[in-house]
Residue, then its C-alpha position, 0 to 999 in steps of 0.5 A: m322284446r328283443l333289442r333287434t325289434i326295438c332298433y327295428y321300429f325306431r329305424e322304421a320310424l325315423q326312416s318313414i319321417l325321413r322319407n316323407s320329409w316335407l310332409s313331416i316338416t309340415s305336420i311338426g309345424v302344424v302341431a307346434v302352431s296347435l299347441f302354441i295356440l293351446g298353450c297359450s289358451l291355457l295361460v290366458v285362461l290362467n292369468a284370467g282365472n287367477v284375476a278372477d280369484n283376486l277379485e272374488s278374494s276382494v269381494e266383502i260384505s259391509i254391514f253398517f249400523k244405525d247410530q242408535a245402535t248399542p254395543a249389545q246390539i252389534k255383539e248380537v250380530e258379531d255373534k251370529l257371524t262367528g257361528l255362520s260357517e260361510v264366514a272366513q273372516y270378519e273385521f269390526v271397523t269402528k267410524q273412527k277408524a273408517l274415517e282414518e282410512m278415508k283420509k289415507n284415499f284422499g292422500e294430499q287432499k285429506g285435509i277436507l276431513d278436518g273437523l270430523e275427527e269428534e264422534e259426533k260430527n263423524p258421518l261414518p257408521d260403525a261397520f262390519r266388514v265380512k269375507t266368505h270362504m266362496v263368492e257364491q256364498v256373499a249373495p246369500l249370507a248378506k240377506q241373513f242381515e238385512g232388515l235387523i232392527q240395528v242394521d242400516e244398510v248391507r252392501y256387497g256389491q250387488g249386481v257387480v258380483e252377479q256378473l263377476m261369477a257369471l264372467s268367471h264361469w264364461v272364461r273358464t268354460a270357453g278356455l275349456v272348449t277352446m283347448v279341448l277343440l284344438g286338441v281334437a284338431a292336433v291329432f287328426l293333422i298327426a292322423t292325416t300324415i300317419r295315413l299317407s305313409v301307411f297308404s305310401r308303404r301299403r304293398e310293404i305292410e300286405i308282405m308282411k301279412f303274408l309273411g306272418a308279422t302280428n298286427w302290432f308288429v306292423r302298427f308300432p313303427f307307425l305308432l313312434e312316428g306320431m309320437f316322434l311328430g307330436l314330441a318334435g312339435s311340442l318342443l317348438a311349442v313349448a320353447a316359444i311359449y316359455y321364454g315368450y311368456f316370461s318376456i311377457i309379463s316382465s314388461i307387464q309387471v313393469s307398466l301394469p304392477f297392479v296386473p296379478m299375472v301368474s310368475n310361478r316358474n314351477l307352475i309354468i314349468l308343470l305347464m310345459e310338462g303337460l304340453l310336452l306329454a300332450g304332444l306325445v299324446i296327440g301323436a300316438a292318438g293320432s297314429m292309433i286313429s289313422v292305423r286303426r282306420f286305414l291299415k288293412v291288417 
């Protein structure tokens, strides 16, 4: 492609944007708002997924033994745990260690547990704490140990785990649907802008076609125009999201330090780069839809 042709394409795209300046500004603003909402939705989904992952990783199975369980019977359960592929890790917690942990949890009120240090007075059972690779494996794995003669009880947050899985699935699905809908809306907003530009230049296009201009020669300036509008809108959205997000999480980390917010700058920058690319793609897609449907060449 010759330099003169390239310059022509860019000049025509810029002239069309300036010629319809108010419409172009409106389109940039709408694309910016759409991508801003899209980016915020993505960050909400990302953080919700992060919270869900943290909750899922904290889910564990507690296998409590009867007081009469012998070391050989406990070893039998340990051997079974070792042989299961679903088990990510496990820990044997003696009743003495469980009592020490309980005292830490009680803090200044740990004195009420005094006198339970002797083994025969300690009401807490020996137990295995088991973590799986995926939260979906928790309930089936727990059922494998229920009913064993040496096992008194198996707990894993029955009911809560199932609700957590359902909530995690709902958040991810809702976020995906929202992002798709907003992306489609932005595409058609760009398409509307390009459509009006095509309509205003229909006489000029007819003359160009009459003189032998190819379809792509006519279409390319509109494609560039859409990409310019999409990129401009995405730049505004990215700037607002990037600086706004880190201001918000700085406040959250001070007031709610226990909430696991996504603060990896490399990940956020990658997300912003994705939004810039989305702006270009949305602009190009809007142009192609408009030209394909309304430009008779």
